[in-house]
C-alpha positions in Angstrom: 0.0 0.0 0.0 1.3 3.4 -0.9 1.3 6.0 1.9 0.6 9.5 0.7 0.4 12.9 2.4 -2.7 14.9 1.7 -3.4 18.7 1.5 -6.8 20.0 2.5 -8.3 22.6 0.2 -11.8 23.8 0.8 -12.7 20.8 2.8 -11.4 18.3 0.2 -8.2 16.2 0.5 -5.8 16.2 -2.4 -2.7 13.9 -2.5 0.5 15.9 -2.2 2.3 14.6 -5.3 5.3 16.2 -7.0 7.2 14.9 -9.9 10.7 13.8 -9.0 13.7 15.3 -10.9 11.7 16.7 -13.8 14.9 17.7 -15.5 16.1 14.1 -15.5 13.2 13.1 -17.9 14.6 15.5 -20.5 18.0 13.8 -20.3 16.8 10.3 -20.8 18.2 8.6 -23.9 16.7 6.0 -26.3 16.4 3.2 -23.8 15.3 5.3 -20.8 12.5 6.7 -22.9 11.5 3.3 -24.2 11.2 2.0 -20.6 9.2 5.1 -19.6 6.7 4.6 -22.5 6.5 0.8 -21.8 5.7 1.3 -18.1 3.2 4.0 -18.9 1.4 2.0 -21.6 1.8 -1.6 -20.4 2.5 -1.5 -16.6 0.4 1.4 -15.3 0.4 0.0 -11.7 4.2 0.0 -11.6 4.4 3.3 -13.4 2.1 5.0 -10.8 3.9 3.4 -7.9 7.3 4.6 -9.0 5.9 8.0 -9.8 4.2 8.4 -6.4 7.3 7.2 -4.6 9.5 9.6 -6.5 11.6 6.9 -8.1 10.4 6.8 -11.7 13.1 9.1 -13.2 15.8 7.3 -11.3 14.5 3.9 -12.4 14.5 5.0 -16.1 18.0 6.5 -15.7 19.3 3.3 -14.3 17.7 1.3 -17.1 19.3 3.7 -19.6 22.8 3.1 -18.1 22.4 -0.7 -17.8 21.0 -0.9 -21.4 23.9 1.2 -22.8 26.5 -0.9 -21.1 24.8 -4.1 -22.3 24.7 -2.8 -25.9 28.3 -1.9 -25.8 29.3 -5.3 -24.4 27.2 -7.3 -26.9 28.2 -5.3 -29.9 31.8 -5.6 -29.0 31.5 -9.4 -28.6 29.8 -9.7 -31.9 32.4 -7.6 -33.7 35.2 -9.7 -32.1 33.6 -12.9 -33.5 32.6 -11.4 -36.8 35.3 -8.8 -37.8 34.1 -6.4 -40.5 36.1 -6.6 -43.8 38.5 -3.7 -44.2 38.3 -3.4 -48.0 34.5 -3.4 -48.5 32.8 -0.4 -47.0 29.3 -1.6 -47.7 29.9 -4.9 -46.0 31.6 -3.1 -43.1 28.5 -1.0 -42.6 26.3 -4.1 -42.8 28.3 -5.8 -40.1 28.2 -2.8 -37.7 24.4 -2.4 -38.3 23.8 -6.1 -37.7 25.8 -5.9 -34.5 23.7 -3.0 -33.3 20.5 -4.7 -34.2 21.4 -7.8 -32.3 22.4 -5.8 -29.2 19.2 -3.8 -29.4 17.1 -7.0 -29.5 18.8 -8.4 -26.4 18.4 -5.1 -24.5 14.7 -4.7 -25.5 13.9 -8.3 -24.4 16.0 -8.4 -21.2 15.7 -4.9 -19.8 13.1 -2.6 -21.5 10.1 -5.0 -21.8 10.9 -7.1 -18.7 
């Protein structure tokens, strides 16, 4: 159960809710914003709980950092196992794009939509 403070205005009680770190929302990157949108659309109970407790922006920022680190690690491992050819620019771009796509799939499945 979430415990909230209330403010009485004209005989009515209103929950005393303030957004936490509003500036942090504007600094979220790709993965933090994806997590925020996922929670808002698919897990409204968790979204509201984190919002009311003042932990939503920190949660999304933590997911952003974890996702970025995971993408870097997975992409690096893929490129070690499948080195891009030096002489063919198009093939090189394709290998880098595939590495990023694979890393994104893992992050979306394991962190963002979990």
